[in-house]
C-alpha positions in Angstrom: -34.1 18.3 -45.8 -31.3 17.5 -43.6 -30.2 21.1 -43.9 -33.6 22.1 -42.5 -33.6 19.5 -39.5 -30.0 21.0 -38.6 -31.2 24.5 -38.8 -34.1 23.7 -36.7 -32.3 21.9 -34.0 -29.6 24.6 -33.8 -32.5 27.3 -33.6 -33.9 25.3 -30.6 -30.5 25.5 -28.9 -30.2 29.2 -29.4 -33.5 29.9 -28.1 -32.9 27.7 -25.0 -29.8 29.9 -24.5 -31.5 33.0 -24.9 -34.3 32.0 -22.5 -31.9 31.0 -20.1 -29.9 34.3 -20.4 -33.2 35.9 -19.9 -33.9 34.1 -16.6 -30.6 34.8 -15.4 -30.8 38.5 -16.0 -34.1 38.7 -14.3 -32.8 36.7 -11.5 -29.8 39.0 -11.0 -31.9 42.1 -11.4 -34.6 40.8 -9.0 -32.0 40.1 -6.4 -30.5 43.4 -6.3 -33.7 45.2 -6.3 -34.7 43.2 -3.2 -31.4 44.3 -1.6 -31.9 47.8 -2.6 -35.3 47.8 -1.0 -33.8 46.3 2.1 -31.1 49.1 2.2 -33.9 51.8 1.5 -36.1 50.5 4.4 -33.1 50.5 6.8 -32.2 54.0 5.8 -28.6 52.9 4.8 -28.2 55.6 2.2 -24.7 54.5 1.3 -25.6 51.0 0.6 -28.5 52.3 -1.4 -26.2 54.3 -3.6 -23.8 51.3 -4.2 -26.7 48.8 -5.2 -28.4 51.4 -7.3 -25.0 51.5 -9.1 -25.0 47.7 -9.1 -28.4 47.9 -10.6 -27.1 50.1 -13.2 -24.2 48.0 -14.0 -26.4 45.0 -14.5 -28.6 47.0 -16.8 -25.4 48.2 -18.8 -24.3 44.4 -18.9 -27.2 43.5 -20.7 -26.8 46.4 -22.8 -29.9 48.3 -21.7 -28.0 51.7 -21.2 -31.1 53.8 -20.8 -32.2 52.2 -17.8 -28.5 51.9 -16.7 -28.1 55.6 -17.0 -31.3 56.1 -15.1 -29.8 53.9 -12.1 -26.5 56.0 -12.2 -28.3 59.2 -12.2 -30.5 58.2 -9.2 -27.3 56.8 -7.4 -25.7 59.9 -8.2 -28.5 62.2 -6.8 -28.4 60.3 -3.4 -24.7 60.3 -3.4 -24.7 64.1 -3.6 -27.5 64.5 -0.9 -25.6 62.4 1.7 -23.0 63.8 0.6 -20.3 61.3 -0.5 -17.9 62.7 -2.8 -16.2 59.2 -3.5 -19.7 57.7 -4.6 -20.3 60.8 -6.5 -17.1 60.4 -8.6 -18.1 56.7 -9.0 -21.6 57.5 -10.5 -19.8 59.9 -12.9 -17.4 57.4 -14.1 -20.3 54.9 -14.4 -22.0 57.4 -16.4 -18.8 58.0 -18.6 -18.2 54.2 -19.3 -22.2 53.9 -20.2 -21.7 56.8 -22.9 -18.5 55.3 -24.1 -20.0 52.0 -24.6 -22.7 54.0 -26.7 -19.8 55.7 -28.5 -21.0 58.9 -27.2 -17.2 60.1 -26.6 -17.6 63.8 -25.9 -20.2 62.9 -23.0 -18.0 60.2 -21.7 -15.1 62.5 -21.5 -17.1 65.2 -19.9 -18.2 62.9 -17.1 -14.6 61.6 -16.8 -13.4 65.1 -16.3 -16.0 66.0 -13.5 -15.1 62.5 -11.8 -11.4 63.3 -12.2 -11.9 66.7 -10.4 -13.7 65.1 -7.4 -11.1 62.4 -7.1 -8.5 64.9 -6.9 -10.3 67.0 -4.5 -10.8 64.0 -1.9 -7.4 62.7 -2.7 -8.5 59.2 -4.0 -5.3 58.2 -5.8 -6.6 54.8 -6.9 -9.8 56.2 -8.4 -7.7 59.1 -9.9 -5.5 56.4 -11.5 -8.4 54.5 -12.8 -10.2 57.7 -14.4 -6.8 58.9 -15.9 -6.8 55.3 -17.7 -10.4 55.9 -19.1 -9.4 59.2 -20.3 -6.0 57.8 -21.8 -8.4 54.9 -23.5 -10.4 57.6 -25.0 -7.5 59.6 -26.1 -6.0 56.7 -27.8 -9.2 56.3 -29.8 -9.9 60.1 -30.6 -8.2 63.4 -30.8 -8.6 64.2 -27.2 -7.7 67.9 -27.7 -10.4 68.4 -30.1 -12.7 66.6 -27.7 -11.9 68.8 -24.8 -12.6 72.2 -27.0 -16.0 70.9 -28.0 
């Protein structure tokens, strides 16, 4: 009987933490959506892209990768319309990271390669180094030559 009471108490604690996590998630997402709406209303496209990526990052943090990818693609489309090559590369990196988390290594590699080409084109050395680190991380996990030929 004591074990059952212990189990019930522990389950109540877990449920309370899960509820708090869900509330925190909703508050964060609501805040970003509000800021995004404000940026949209003020026609600030660069901020709109950045906030769209932040919203994607929030979804990715809470492992909702489908919604994260949707946000990354929306931001990427706007970045291409503006055009802002730096934000375009960041969007591609985000899609790469999202795919890596889901173990879609070939897709991650493809996104990283596209982002790397853009970062070199715009001469953004910091972004280029970061992308190369992501590619090296994949290389350490896989046979990168095989990956690049598929």
